[in-house]
C-alpha positions in Angstrom: 78.8 -58.5 55.1 82.5 -59.6 54.2 82.4 -62.2 51.3 84.8 -65.5 51.7 87.0 -66.6 49.0 88.7 -70.0 49.5 91.9 -70.4 47.0 95.2 -71.8 46.3 96.3 -69.2 45.2 99.3 -66.8 46.9 98.6 -64.2 44.3 94.8 -63.7 45.3 95.2 -64.5 49.0 97.5 -61.2 48.7 95.5 -59.2 47.1 92.1 -59.6 48.4 92.8 -60.4 52.0 91.8 -56.9 53.4 88.8 -56.6 51.2 87.5 -60.2 51.6 87.4 -63.5 54.7 90.6 -65.8 53.3 90.6 -69.2 53.3 93.5 -69.7 51.9 95.1 -74.0 51.2 98.5 -74.3 51.4 99.1 -76.6 48.7 99.8 -75.5 45.5 97.6 -78.7 43.2 95.1 -78.8 45.3 91.8 -77.1 43.3 90.3 -80.7 44.6 90.4 -79.3 47.9 89.2 -76.1 47.2 86.3 -77.0 45.5 86.1 -79.3 48.7 86.6 -76.6 51.1 83.7 -74.6 49.4 81.1 -77.4 49.8 81.6 -77.7 53.6 81.3 -73.9 53.5 77.7 -74.4 51.8 77.4 -76.6 54.2 77.6 -74.3 56.9 75.1 -72.2 55.3 77.3 -69.9 52.8 75.7 -69.2 49.3 77.9 -69.9 46.2 78.7 -66.6 44.5 81.2 -67.6 41.5 80.7 -70.5 39.6 83.8 -73.3 40.9 84.3 -74.2 37.5 84.6 -70.4 35.5 87.2 -70.0 32.7 88.3 -72.3 29.6 91.2 -73.2 31.5 89.8 -77.5 31.9 90.0 -78.8 36.0 92.9 -81.0 34.9 95.2 -77.9 33.0 95.5 -76.2 36.1 96.3 -76.5 39.8 95.0 -73.3 41.1 91.1 -72.3 41.6 89.3 -69.4 44.0 85.7 -69.6 44.7 83.7 -66.2 46.4 81.1 -67.6 48.4 79.0 -65.2 51.3 77.6 -65.9 54.6 73.8 -66.9 53.7 71.0 -68.4 55.8 69.7 -71.7 55.5 71.6 -74.2 52.8 72.1 -72.9 48.8 70.7 -76.0 47.9 71.5 -74.4 44.4 74.8 -73.9 44.9 75.5 -77.2 46.4 74.6 -78.6 43.9 76.8 -77.0 41.8 79.9 -77.5 44.0 78.7 -81.5 43.7 79.1 -81.9 39.7 82.2 -79.7 39.7 83.8 -82.1 41.9 81.8 -85.5 39.9 83.6 -83.2 37.1 87.3 -82.3 38.2 87.6 -86.2 38.8 86.3 -87.6 36.1 88.8 -85.4 34.3 91.8 -86.0 36.6 90.7 -89.7 35.9 91.4 -89.2 32.3 94.4 -87.4 33.1 96.2 -85.3 35.8 97.2 -81.8 36.0 101.0 -81.8 34.9 104.2 -81.3 36.7 104.1 -77.8 35.7 107.8 -75.9 35.8 107.3 -72.1 37.5 107.2 -70.3 34.6 103.5 -72.3 33.7 102.5 -72.3 37.2 103.2 -68.8 37.1 101.1 -68.4 34.4 98.4 -70.5 35.8 98.3 -67.9 39.2 98.2 -65.1 36.5 95.3 -66.9 34.8 93.1 -67.5 38.2 94.0 -64.3 39.5 92.4 -62.6 36.2 89.6 -64.6 36.3 88.6 -63.6 40.2 89.8 -59.8 39.4 87.3 -60.0 36.3 84.8 -61.0 38.6 84.8 -59.1 41.1 85.4 -56.2 38.6 82.2 -56.9 36.8 80.2 -57.8 39.9 80.3 -54.4 42.1 77.9 -56.0 44.0 80.6 -58.5 45.5 
C-alpha cells in the first residue's frame, strides 16, 4: 500500500511524487495548512507515520513541513492527539513571533532542511 505525503515543499513533491501518493499544499508559508490537512486525513482513517514537529527547527522558524501518513482502518487516536498538540504548539509559537519573510536563499535552505529530514526518515524506516 502506498503511503501519502502531505507537504508544502516542492522539493519533496518533485522527489517523491512517483513513490508516494502526494498532497501538495501550494502555498509556501503554510506549515499550519500541512498539519490541518494531515489532521483531516487522520479523521478519514489515515495513520500518522511521522511526527509533525520532527527536526530541531521551531515551527515558526520555517515555512515548510512534510508529513507521511498511511491509510488505516479506523481512527488513529494517538496520531490525532499528536497532530492536535502540534497544531496547538505551532499556534503558540506563531502568536509569539510570526515566521520571518525570508529571502530566496533562506527559503531554499528551509526546503533543503525539510527534504533532508524526510529523506532520513524514509531511509531509516525502510518500511515507509
